[in-house]
C-alpha positions as CSV (number, residue, x, y, z in Angstrom):
1,M,5.2,22.7,11.9
2,Q,4.9,20.6,8.8
3,Y,3.2,21.8,5.6
4,R,1.6,20.2,2.6
5,T,0.9,21.8,-0.8
6,M,-2.2,23.0,-2.5
7,R,-2.7,22.9,-6.3
8,D,-1.3,26.4,-6.8
9,G,1.8,25.7,-4.6
10,T,0.4,27.4,-1.5
11,K,1.8,25.7,1.7
12,V,-0.8,25.0,4.4
13,S,0.0,23.6,7.8
14,V,-0.9,19.9,8.3
15,L,-2.8,21.0,11.4
16,G,-5.6,23.5,10.7
17,Y,-7.5,25.5,13.3
18,G,-11.3,24.7,13.3
19,C,-13.0,27.8,14.6
20,M,-16.5,26.5,15.3
21,R,-15.7,25.6,18.9
22,F,-14.3,28.8,20.4
23,T,-15.2,28.9,24.1
24,S,-18.4,30.8,24.8
25,V,-19.6,32.6,27.9
26,N,-23.3,33.4,28.2
27,G,-23.7,32.7,24.5
28,K,-20.9,35.0,23.4
29,I,-17.4,34.0,22.3
30,D,-14.8,34.6,25.0
31,L,-12.7,36.9,22.7
32,P,-9.6,37.4,24.9
33,K,-9.3,33.6,25.4
34,A,-9.8,32.9,21.7
35,E,-7.3,35.5,20.8
36,R,-4.6,34.0,23.1
37,E,-5.2,30.6,21.5
38,V,-5.3,31.8,17.9
39,M,-2.1,33.9,18.3
40,K,-0.3,31.0,20.0
41,A,-1.4,28.8,17.1
42,I,0.1,31.3,14.6
43,R,3.4,31.3,16.6
44,Y,3.4,27.5,16.4
45,G,3.2,27.8,12.6
46,I,-0.5,27.0,12.0
47,N,-1.6,29.1,9.0
48,Y,-5.0,27.5,8.1
49,F,-8.1,28.9,9.9
50,D,-11.5,27.4,9.1
51,T,-14.8,29.2,9.8
52,A,-18.2,29.6,8.2
53,Y,-21.1,32.1,7.9
54,I,-23.3,30.0,10.2
55,Y,-20.8,29.5,13.0
56,P,-22.2,32.0,15.6
57,G,-19.7,34.8,16.2
58,S,-16.8,32.9,14.7
59,E,-16.2,35.1,11.6
60,D,-16.4,38.3,13.7
61,A,-14.0,37.0,16.3
62,L,-11.4,36.0,13.7
63,G,-11.8,39.3,12.0
64,R,-11.1,41.3,15.2
65,I,-8.2,39.0,16.2
66,F,-6.4,39.3,12.8
67,E,-7.1,43.0,12.5
68,R,-5.7,44.1,15.8
69,N,-2.7,41.8,15.6
70,H,-1.9,42.8,12.0
71,C,-1.4,39.2,10.9
72,R,-3.9,38.8,8.0
73,E,-1.1,38.2,5.4
74,K,0.5,35.5,7.6
75,I,-2.5,33.2,7.5
76,H,-5.1,31.6,5.2
77,I,-8.8,32.0,6.0
78,A,-11.2,29.2,4.9
79,D,-14.9,30.3,4.9
80,K,-18.1,28.9,3.5
81,L,-21.1,30.0,1.5
82,P,-24.4,28.8,2.9
83,Y,-25.8,27.9,-0.5
84,Y,-28.8,26.2,1.1
85,L,-30.0,29.7,2.2
86,I,-29.7,31.1,-1.3
87,H,-32.6,31.3,-3.7
88,S,-31.6,34.2,-6.0
89,A,-28.4,35.4,-7.7
90,P,-28.2,38.7,-5.6
91,A,-28.2,36.6,-2.4
92,I,-24.8,35.2,-3.3
93,D,-23.2,38.6,-3.1
94,K,-25.2,39.5,0.0
95,Y,-23.8,36.6,2.0
96,F,-20.3,36.9,0.7
97,N,-20.1,40.6,1.4
98,E,-21.4,40.1,4.9
99,T,-18.6,37.5,5.4
100,L,-15.9,39.9,4.2
101,S,-17.3,42.6,6.6
102,R,-17.2,40.3,9.6
103,L,-13.7,39.1,8.7
104,R,-12.5,42.7,8.2
105,T,-10.8,41.6,5.0
106,D,-11.3,42.1,1.2
107,Y,-10.5,38.5,0.2
108,V,-10.9,34.9,1.3
109,D,-8.1,32.4,0.6
110,F,-10.2,29.3,0.5
111,Y,-14.0,29.5,-0.1
112,L,-16.3,26.5,0.1
113,M,-19.8,25.6,-0.8
114,H,-20.9,24.6,2.7
115,M,-22.2,21.1,3.1
116,L,-22.8,20.5,-0.7
117,S,-25.0,17.5,-0.6
118,D,-25.7,16.3,-4.1
119,I,-25.4,17.1,-7.8
120,K,-28.9,18.7,-8.1
121,S,-28.0,21.2,-5.4
122,W,-24.8,22.2,-7.4
123,E,-26.9,22.4,-10.6
124,R,-29.3,24.7,-8.8
125,M,-26.5,27.0,-7.8
126,Q,-25.2,26.9,-11.4
127,S,-28.6,28.0,-12.6
128,L,-28.2,31.0,-10.3
129,G,-24.9,31.9,-12.0
130,I,-22.5,30.6,-9.3
131,T,-19.7,29.6,-11.8
132,E,-19.7,33.0,-13.4
133,W,-19.8,34.6,-10.0
134,I,-16.8,32.5,-8.9
135,D,-14.9,33.5,-12.1
136,R,-15.6,37.2,-11.4
137,K,-14.5,37.0,-7.8
138,R,-11.3,35.2,-8.8
139,K,-10.4,38.0,-11.2
140,E,-11.1,40.6,-8.6
141,G,-8.9,38.7,-6.1
142,A,-11.7,38.3,-3.6
143,I,-11.5,34.5,-3.7
144,R,-8.1,32.7,-4.1
145,Q,-9.3,29.1,-4.3
146,I,-12.7,27.4,-4.5
147,G,-13.9,24.2,-3.0
148,F,-16.8,22.4,-1.2
149,S,-17.4,20.7,2.1
150,F,-19.3,17.4,2.1
151,H,-21.3,15.0,4.3
152,G,-22.8,12.1,2.3
153,D,-21.9,8.9,0.5
154,T,-18.9,8.1,-1.5
155,D,-20.6,7.8,-4.9
156,T,-22.2,11.3,-4.5
157,F,-18.8,12.7,-3.4
158,I,-17.1,11.4,-6.5
159,R,-19.9,12.8,-8.8
160,L,-19.4,16.2,-7.2
161,L,-15.6,16.0,-7.7
162,D,-16.3,15.5,-11.4
163,A,-18.9,18.2,-11.7
164,Y,-16.5,21.2,-11.6
165,D,-12.8,22.0,-11.6
166,W,-12.4,22.4,-7.8
167,D,-9.3,23.6,-6.2
168,F,-9.8,21.6,-3.0
169,C,-12.5,19.9,-0.9
170,Q,-13.3,19.1,2.7
171,I,-14.6,15.8,4.1
172,Q,-15.4,14.1,7.4
173,Y,-12.9,11.4,7.7
174,N,-11.4,9.4,10.6
175,Y,-10.5,5.8,11.3
176,L,-14.2,5.0,12.2
177,D,-15.4,6.7,9.0
178,E,-12.9,5.0,6.8
179,H,-15.5,3.4,4.6
180,T,-18.5,5.7,5.2
181,Q,-19.1,9.3,4.1
182,A,-16.6,10.2,1.4
183,G,-14.4,7.5,2.9
184,R,-11.0,6.3,1.8
185,R,-12.2,5.6,-1.7
186,G,-13.3,9.2,-2.1
187,L,-10.1,10.5,-0.6
188,Q,-8.0,8.5,-3.0
189,Y,-10.2,9.5,-6.0
190,A,-9.7,13.2,-5.1
191,A,-5.9,12.6,-4.9
192,K,-5.9,11.0,-8.3
193,K,-7.5,14.1,-9.7
194,G,-4.9,16.2,-7.9
195,I,-7.5,17.8,-5.6
196,P,-6.2,18.5,-2.1
197,V,-8.4,17.2,0.8
198,I,-9.0,19.0,4.1
199,I,-10.2,16.8,6.9
200,M,-12.9,17.7,9.4
201,E,-14.2,15.7,12.4
202,P,-10.8,13.8,12.7
203,L,-11.8,12.6,16.2
204,R,-15.6,12.7,15.7
205,G,-16.0,15.9,17.8
206,G,-13.8,14.3,20.6
207,R,-15.9,11.1,20.7
208,L,-12.9,9.0,19.6
209,I,-11.3,10.2,22.8
210,T,-14.0,10.3,25.5
211,Q,-16.3,7.4,24.3
212,L,-13.8,4.7,23.4
213,P,-14.4,1.3,25.0
214,A,-12.2,0.6,27.9
215,E,-10.4,-2.2,26.1
216,A,-9.5,0.1,23.3
217,K,-8.0,2.7,25.6
218,Q,-6.0,0.1,27.4
219,L,-4.6,-1.3,24.2
220,M,-3.4,2.2,23.2
221,K,-1.8,2.7,26.6
222,Q,0.2,-0.6,26.3
223,F,1.9,0.3,23.0
224,D,5.6,1.1,23.3
225,A,5.2,4.7,22.2
226,K,2.9,6.4,24.7
227,R,0.3,8.3,22.8
228,S,-3.1,9.7,23.7
229,P,-6.3,8.5,21.9
230,A,-6.3,11.9,20.2
231,E,-2.7,11.5,18.8
232,W,-3.6,8.0,17.6
233,G,-6.5,9.4,15.6
234,L,-4.6,12.3,14.2
235,R,-1.5,10.2,13.4
236,W,-3.7,7.8,11.4
237,L,-4.7,10.7,9.2
238,W,-1.3,12.3,8.7
239,D,0.1,8.9,7.8
240,Q,-1.9,9.2,4.5
241,P,-0.2,11.4,1.8
242,E,-3.6,12.1,0.3
243,V,-4.5,14.2,3.4
244,T,-3.5,17.8,3.0
245,C,-4.7,19.4,6.3
246,V,-6.5,18.1,9.4
247,L,-8.8,20.5,11.2
248,S,-9.0,20.5,15.0
249,G,-11.5,22.5,17.0
250,M,-8.9,23.5,19.7
251,N,-10.3,25.6,22.6
252,S,-7.5,25.3,25.1
253,L,-3.7,26.0,25.1
254,E,-3.1,22.5,26.3
255,M,-5.0,20.9,23.5
256,L,-3.3,23.2,21.0
257,R,0.2,22.3,22.4
258,D,-0.5,18.6,22.3
259,N,-1.9,18.6,18.8
260,V,1.1,20.7,17.5
261,R,3.5,18.3,19.1
262,A,1.7,15.4,17.4
263,A,1.7,17.2,14.1
264,N,5.5,17.8,14.2
265,H,6.2,14.1,14.5
266,A,3.8,12.6,11.9
267,P,4.9,12.9,8.3
268,A,3.2,10.9,5.6
269,G,4.0,7.2,6.0
270,C,4.7,7.6,9.7
271,M,2.7,4.6,11.0
272,S,4.3,1.2,11.3
273,D,2.5,-2.1,10.6
274,A,2.2,-2.6,14.4
275,E,0.5,0.8,14.8
276,H,-2.0,0.0,12.0
277,E,-2.7,-3.3,13.8
278,I,-3.5,-1.3,17.0
279,I,-6.0,0.8,15.1
280,R,-7.5,-2.3,13.5
281,K,-8.0,-3.9,17.0
282,V,-9.4,-0.6,18.4
283,K,-12.0,-0.6,15.6
284,G,-12.8,-4.2,16.5
285,Y,-13.5,-3.3,20.2
286,I,-15.8,-0.5,19.0
287,R,-17.7,-2.9,16.7
288,K,-18.2,-5.3,19.6
289,A,-20.2,-2.5,21.4
290,Q,-22.4,-2.1,18.3
291,K,-25.7,-3.5,17.4
292,V,-24.9,-4.5,13.8
293,G,-21.6,-6.0,12.6
294,C,-21.4,-3.8,9.5
295,T,-17.8,-3.1,8.5
296,G,-18.7,-0.5,5.8
297,C,-17.4,-2.7,3.0
298,R,-20.3,-1.5,0.8
299,Y,-20.7,-4.9,-1.0
300,C,-24.4,-4.3,-0.4
301,M,-24.4,-1.2,-2.5
302,P,-25.7,0.2,-4.7
303,C,-29.3,-0.2,-3.4
304,P,-31.8,-0.2,-6.2
305,Q,-33.9,2.4,-4.2
306,G,-30.9,4.5,-3.3
307,V,-30.8,3.6,0.4
308,D,-27.3,4.3,1.9
309,I,-27.2,1.1,3.9
310,P,-23.7,1.5,5.5
311,A,-24.6,5.1,6.6
312,A,-27.8,3.7,8.3
313,F,-25.9,1.0,10.2
314,N,-23.0,3.4,11.1
315,S,-25.5,5.8,12.7
316,Y,-27.5,3.0,14.3
317,N,-24.3,1.7,16.0
318,R,-23.2,5.1,17.1
319,L,-26.5,5.6,19.0
320,F,-25.1,3.4,21.7
321,L,-21.8,5.2,21.9
322,E,-22.7,8.9,21.4
323,R,-25.3,11.5,22.1
324,K,-28.5,10.5,20.4
325,T,-29.6,13.9,19.2
326,S,-26.2,14.4,17.5
327,V,-26.3,11.1,15.7
328,I,-29.9,11.6,14.4
329,R,-29.0,15.1,13.2
330,E,-25.9,13.8,11.3
331,Y,-27.9,10.9,9.8
332,F,-30.5,13.4,8.5
333,Q,-27.7,15.6,7.2
334,V,-26.0,12.8,5.3
335,T,-29.1,11.1,3.8
336,S,-32.0,13.6,3.6
337,F,-30.7,17.1,3.3
338,K,-30.7,16.7,-0.5
339,K,-33.1,16.1,-3.4
340,E,-32.0,12.5,-4.0
341,R,-32.7,11.2,-0.5
342,S,-31.0,8.0,0.7
343,D,-32.6,7.3,4.1
344,M,-34.1,4.1,5.2
345,T,-37.7,5.0,4.4
346,R,-36.9,4.2,0.7
347,C,-36.3,0.5,1.4
348,I,-38.8,-1.8,-0.3
349,Q,-37.5,-5.0,1.3
350,C,-36.3,-6.5,-2.0
351,G,-33.4,-8.3,-0.3
352,K,-30.8,-7.8,-3.1
353,C,-28.4,-6.3,-0.5
354,E,-28.4,-9.5,1.6
355,R,-27.2,-11.7,-1.2
356,H,-23.9,-9.7,-1.3
357,C,-23.2,-9.1,2.4
358,P,-20.0,-10.9,3.4
359,Q,-21.0,-10.6,7.1
360,H,-24.4,-12.3,6.4
361,I,-26.3,-9.5,8.1
362,Q,-30.1,-9.7,7.9
363,I,-30.1,-6.3,6.4
364,R,-33.8,-5.8,5.9
365,A,-34.6,-6.7,9.5
366,E,-31.8,-4.6,10.9
367,L,-32.8,-1.6,8.7
368,K,-36.3,-1.8,10.3
369,N,-34.7,-1.8,13.8
370,A,-32.4,1.1,12.8
371,E,-35.4,3.1,11.4
372,K,-37.3,2.8,14.6
373,A,-34.3,4.0,16.6
374,L,-33.1,6.8,14.2
375,M,-36.4,7.9,12.7
376,P,-39.3,8.0,15.1
377,A,-42.5,9.7,13.9
378,P,-41.6,13.2,15.1
379,V,-38.1,13.1,13.5
380,K,-39.6,11.9,10.2
381,L,-42.0,14.9,10.2
382,I,-39.2,17.3,10.9
383,M,-37.1,15.8,8.3
384,K,-39.8,16.1,5.7
385,V,-40.4,19.8,6.5
386,V,-36.7,20.7,6.5
387,N,-36.1,18.7,3.3
388,Y,-39.0,20.5,1.6
389,I,-37.8,24.0,2.7
390,A,-34.2,23.3,1.7
391,N,-35.0,21.9,-1.7
392,R,-37.9,24.0,-2.9
């Protein structure tokens, strides 16, 4: 296994184990199966295990596995504080202590603010004393490193990076999200600040495997080095030295073995010009199947009203490749689960964006189409209610 280095010198495996997708039977995690997979991962050299308070049964399963196999000191646990559920200072300790109890440990190696969405959310947590709480837990040894996970636009991500002295961060990033979400610009900004970046959704929950256009799959098969679509996606990430660790929600020994093999042969700078050209063409085939020819260049930004135009078109295009409910949920998460909303309802049809679009997209008209598809009346109502509850 290859390793990359955190700010304090800690070595983490380039392949991390995402523990949200353990196999479940009748609504409960299949613990014996999860144990076989986790222990095999440790033997392969994986030492970064990512879970969260809100992942059903995940913390408890990991705690039981690590306790009875006496391997806590061999691995690093990454866990997350559900700050969006917290409205008082005592609640911070309540959720953290419950996490420690489930994990059967007295410390967390990497602790994240879960899905931190905007500056105002972080400022609200600061008003509840979160920075003092972090300092106290560090001194006690209960938290080794502090970070945040993020779904949102690049500019907000950069503002959050500058808002606190973070040890690390976690972003959604893959070759399809190269210029949306935090994006390559956000990744490189974090690297310039010396902040390690953990990658989630490297294959978009498997959709960059199962839902690729046939032409894209065929192109990958024809390349001299025979690689699966999964390996292509992971290799594209490990090629970038700014990437510290890539999480994969592995729930089979076969998937684990294949990903480890790929990780062992993908150091930074591993991709040739020919390989990058393959990925560029694959993205072209994906765009052909889309409704709007948006490349995510962001020349249309910033919108005077705060609309995240690339995020809107990215989600609109994905409606025709992925499960509709998942796309709508993620769009809400990225644009509306925060005080400074950036969804399409804010558009006033000023047209400034269209003057800067190199693709000459009729942005105003396409935003209307996207809004009808992504935000029907029932969804808008739900979004308003959830946004009110989350930000009151």
